[in-house]
N, C-alpha and C positions, 0 to 999 in steps of 0.2 A: 405294913402293906407291901406286897410283892410288886416291885417296880418293873418287872419283866412282863407285866400284863397291862393291856389297855382295859380299864375298868369302866363299864357303861352302866349308868344308874337311871332306870326308868325312861327309856327312849320311846317316844310316842309320836314320831313324825309320820305323816300320811297314815298308812294302815298298820304301823307297828303297835303292838299291844303291850305297852309298858314293859319293854324288854330291859332286863338287868342281866349282864353277863360279863365275862372276862375273856379277852382274846390275847393270845401270846404275841409278844414282840420278838423281833429278830428271827422270824420264821416266815416261810411261804405259806400263806393262809388263803384257802379258797372259800368264797362266799357263793353258795349254791342254792338252788330252788327254782321252781317254775317261774316263767315270766309273770311279773306283777305280784310276786310273793312278798317283796319288801327288801330284797337284797340291796338295791341301790339306795333305798330310803335309809338303811342302816349305815352302809359304807360311805356313800357320797353325801346324802342330805344330813347325816348326823356326825359321823366321825370326821370326815374330811372338812366339812363346813366349819365345825368347831375348831379344828386345828388351824384353819386359815384365819378364822375370826380372832383367835387368841394371838396368832402371830402378828396380825395387823394392829392389834391393840398395843403392841410393844413399840410401834413406830411413833414418830413425833406427830403432833397435831397437823403440822404443815403437810406431812406425807399422807396422813390418813384422809385428809380432805380431797386428795387426788386419786384415791383408791376406791373401789366399789364398797358400798356399805353392806356389811353382812350382818344379818340379824342372828341372834342366838337361836340355835336349832331347838326343836322340841325334845329336850332331854334335861333331866335334873342335874346331872353332872357326868363328866368324862375325865378320868384321872390317867396320869402317865402318858399323855399325848406327846408325840414327837412332831417336828415340823413335817408337814405332809406335802407331797408333790404328786399331782395326778398325771398319768401318762395315758391320754385318751386318744380317740380317733378323729378329733377335730382337726381341721386344717391349721397349719402352723402360721398362716398368714396369706394374704392375697397380693402382697406387694411383689412386683417383678424383681425388685432388688434383693429379695430374700431367696436364696437357692439352697440346694442340698449342701453345697460347700460352705456357705456362710452359716447355715443353721447348725451344722455339726462342728464348725470351726476348723475344718480341714483347710479351707481357703486361707484362713489366718496363718496356719503353719506353712502353707505353700508360699504365701507372700513373703514370710520371713526367710524361707529357704532361698527363693530367687533373689532376695535383697542381699543375702550373705555370700552365695557362691555362684550366682548367675553371671554370665559374661555376655556383652560388656557390662561393667558395673554401673548400676543406675542409682542406688542409694536406698533410702528408707523404704520399709515395706508398703507404705501407703501409695507409693508410686505404681503399685501393681493392683490397686483396688479400683473396681469399677464404681464404688460408692464414694470415692474421694475425688474432688475436682482435679487433683494432681495426677490421678491415674486413669480417670474415665475418659472415654471417647468424647471429644468436644461436640461432635455432631449429634449424637443420640443421647448424650448425658448419661452414658453407662447402661442403657437399656438394651443395646444390641439391635434394636429395631426402631423405626420411626413411624409415627402415626400420621397419616395423610387423610384429609377429609375428601370424600368423594362428592364433588359438587353436584353431580346428577341426583344424589340422594339428599343433599343439603338444601338445594334450592328448587322451588317450583317457579320456573322461569315465566310461566303464563300468568303469574300473579304479581302484584306489587307488594312492597313491604307491609303496607297498611292492610292488605288483604290476606296476609299470612304467607308471603312468598318464601320466608326463611323457615324451614321445617324443623329446625332443632327445638327441643323442648324449652330451652331458655328464652326463645324468641317467639313463642306462640302468641297469637293475638290476645292482647289484654295483659300480658306479663310486664313486669317491671322493665326488662331490657328492651322489649318491643316498644314500650311507651317512650323510652329514651331515644331509640332510633327514629321514631316518628317525629319527635319534638326537635331533635338535634338537626335534622335535615342535612346530614352528611351528604346524602344523595336524595333525590326526589322520592319521597316515600309513596307517592301515588303513581309513579311510573312503573310499568311492567318491567320486571328484571331483565327480560329478553331484549328490552329496548335500551338498556344501559350501554354506554360506550365502553370500550376496553379500559379507558382511564377511570371511569366511574366505578366499574366493577372492581378494579384493582384497589381503589380508594376504600371501598366498602369491605373488601375481604382481606387485603394484605397490607394495608398501610401500617407504618410504625406509629407508636403512640404520639398523639399531638393534642394540644389544648383545643377544646371546642369553643369557638368564639360565641358569646351570647348564651352559654350553657346555664349561667346563674339566672338569667331572665327566663329561660325555658323551663328549667326544673328546680330552681331555687338553690342550686349549689354549683360550684366549679367542677368541671369534669374533663378528663382526658378521654380520647377515643383511640382504640386500637383495632385494626382490621379483624373482623370476626373469625376468619379462618386462622389467621396468625395467632390470635389469642388462644383459641381452643387447642391448636396443635402444640403450642408452647406449654399449656397447662398439662396436657397428656405427657409430654416429655419430662415434666417435673415430678409427676407422681406415679407413673407406671400404669399399665393397662387395667389392673384389677383392683385398684384402691377405692374406686367409687362404690357407693351403695348400689343396691340392685336396680333402682329406678334410673340412677345416673348411668350405671353400667349398660343398661339396655339402650339408653339414648346414645351413648358413645359408640357402642358396638354397631348401632344402626348406621352411623354416618362415617365411621373411620375404617380405613383399610390399613393393614400393617405391612411394612416392607422391611427387609433386612437392611440395616444401615450400610450404605454404600462406602462409607469411609473406614469403618472397622470390620466390615463383613460379618457382623454379628458377634464379634469377640468381646465387645463392651469396653475394652481398654484401648488406650492410645497407642500410637505407632512406637513410641520410645519403649513402652513396656513390652510390646510384642517382639521387639528385637532382642531382648535378653533371653538367653537360652541356657539350659543345663542338658548335657548329653544330646544336643541337637533339638530339644523340645522347648517351646515357650510355654508360659503359664496358661495361656488360653487353650493351647493344644492339650495340655494335661487335663484341664477341666472338662474337655469334651470326651475324654476316654471313659470307658466303663471302669468301675472301681477296682476290679482285679488288675487291670492294666496300670492304673495309678499306683497300686501297691507294688507291683513288679518294678515300676520305674523308681520308686523310693528305695527299694531293696538294692538297687545298683549304686546308690550313693553312699560312699564310705568316708567322706570328708569329716574329720572330727569336729569342725566348726558347725556342721549341720546336724550332728548326732542328736542333740536334745530336741530339735525340731522334728526330725524324721521319726524319732521314737514315738512321739505323741500322735503324729499323723497316721503312722502305720497301725497303732493300736486302735484308733477309731475306725479306720478302714477295715481292719480285720473283723471288728464287731459287726459292722454293716454287712459285710459279705457273709459272715456266719449266720446272721439272722435272716438272710434270704433276699436282700435288696442289692446285691452286687451288680445287678444289671443297670442300676441307675448311674448317671454321671453327675459330676459336681456342679455343672451349670444348670441343672434342671430346676426350674422355679418350684418352690415348695407348694404354691397354690395349685399345681397340676398333679400333686401326689394324691393317691387314693387315701381313704381313712386308715386302712391297714398299713400302707406304706408310711404314712405320717407317724403312726404310733411306733413303728419299729425304728424309724429314724430317731425319734425322741428317746426311745429306750437305749439305743446304742450311745447316744450323746450323754446320757446320765452315767454311763460307766466311766466317764472321764471326770466325774464330779468328786471333789475331795472333801465335801461336807460329811459329817458323821451322824449316825443315829437318826437318819431320815426315815419317814414312812412313805413308801411308794404305793400308789393306788392305781390299779389298772382295770379297765373295763373291757372284758372279753377280747383279750389280745390275739386269740386264734382266728378272729373274724377275717376272712379273706386270705388266710394263710393256707398254703398247700400242706396236706397231711404229713408229707415227708419232712417239713420244716418244723413240725411241732416239737420234736425233741430238742432242736436247736433253741427254740423259744424257752423251753423248760430250763435248759442249761443257762440261758441268759438270766432268767428269774433267780436261779440259785447263785449266779455270780453276784447279783445285787445283794442277795441275802448274805453271802460269804464276806461281803464288805462291811457287814455289821448293820445293814438296813433291815427294816421290816417291809415285807411285800404282801399286800392284800389285793386279791384278785377276784373280780366277779367273773365266773366262767361256767359254761355249760359243757365244754368238751371233756368227755370221760378220761381221756389220756392225761390231760393237765390236772384234773381233779385228783386222779390216783397218785400223781407225782407230788402233790402238795403235802406238807407236813401236818396240816391242821385243816379241819373243815368246819365251817359254820353254815348249817343248812337251815333255811328259813322257809316257812310254809304254814300248814301243809299244802295249801292251794293258793290261788291268787286272790287279790282284792280283800274283801272283808273276811274271807276264809283263810287268809294268810296272816303274816305279821307276827308270828311266834317262832321261837327257836325250837326247831325239831331235833337238831343234833348239834352238839358243840364239843 
């Protein structure tokens, strides 16, 4: 059997009509057809899912229990599969701690660079990381901004706690935390909030944690109390603005306002890290530049100690610029990228991957791409292919389809009138 082809036997997921076919590996292959014809059912729901399932099956039982459970796709067999990686338009995460620089590992190389040749000498690379306690700003915990609760939105001063004077979703009338507040009587729950003295209000909102006397009698367990505002603001500082689910995010967005950290001025790192410079620039300044300026900065460094680091960083930067996202900067949170931007950042990152014989699966990579950048995208697809990878692409753009080496057309129409191989 020819191992240079992915062999599919009787695929019948969704609207696929018992497809048996062979698709060449180590080529750029376009999957085409009208919307709903079955392209994604064949490529994503069958080929990619089975590749992922078989990969996960090689892991230990301990690891498999902590990974998503994938069912076998509706196909009799798929032969000669490689490890598959999808490069889609989904967001790369919603954590403020993940940026273009951290996601592409350019930040890693910059931290190594500043730790080696930056002056004054500071030491190991983690001293320049806003995700490490030794490098992050102590005030904002490496987020670059601090979340402050707007008391005018948080409190209804005309009501008491029992009447629902605390407007946050966690303290709505009848909730667990509301019940605790009423029973603990840290302050009088029947007194209107506007009538609290400054000392009472400070105790309710900003007190440091302390043991609640009589808590075991009130709620059957021992309990510490921490000021409501203090606790919520600390929670936000720990996890970042966008980590909560949608309901939580709406609750937080309603009550919080965000201010640039006054201590680090939004740079995220501490004063010691900001003082280390190369050619007059600190690492936080470099991360604020657009990518071509960062590349130009690295080109000026000819220290042999830095050569291995700058070579890697320059390669990734050139790919990002080439694919049309050079206008980004390294401090940009990945959660703020569009779908198209996320996909192109992922694609550029994969060019620094040293694994072999991978199968890359892409979903309409031209979406959101300016027509003048299409040729650059095609060049990137072929660069992946020339590294020995297989590149399978779902695409509607005629220019990309024409540039592919092989076409799998599924149709002829959508839904029940599709699901067959029209051309391969």
